[in-house]
C-alpha positions, -999 to +999 in steps of 0.1 A: +300+564+728+336+572+722+353+608+728+373+619+699+403+636+700+384+672+694+363+664+720+329+652+703+312+622+709+310+594+682+303+562+682+325+533+672+311+533+638+318+567+632+353+564+644+357+536+618+340+560+592+356+597+595+334+605+565+304+599+582+315+623+612+323+647+587+288+647+574+270+651+607+293+674+621+292+706+597+315+727+618+340+701+625+375+722+619+402+705+596+424+707+624+401+685+645+399+659+615+433+657+614+432+648+648+407+620+645+426+607+615+454+604+635+440+588+664+423+565+638+458+557+623+472+550+662+443+527+669+449+505+637 
């Protein structure tokens, strides 16, 4: 498991596909999603 910027543990597949994380984590804040997307952009 990989640690997301907002503190959740996500699998590498979820890191590559943010929509999966959004579906499985209903209380994810918009700020957390923006941080996650920012991390994805930096990782590319």
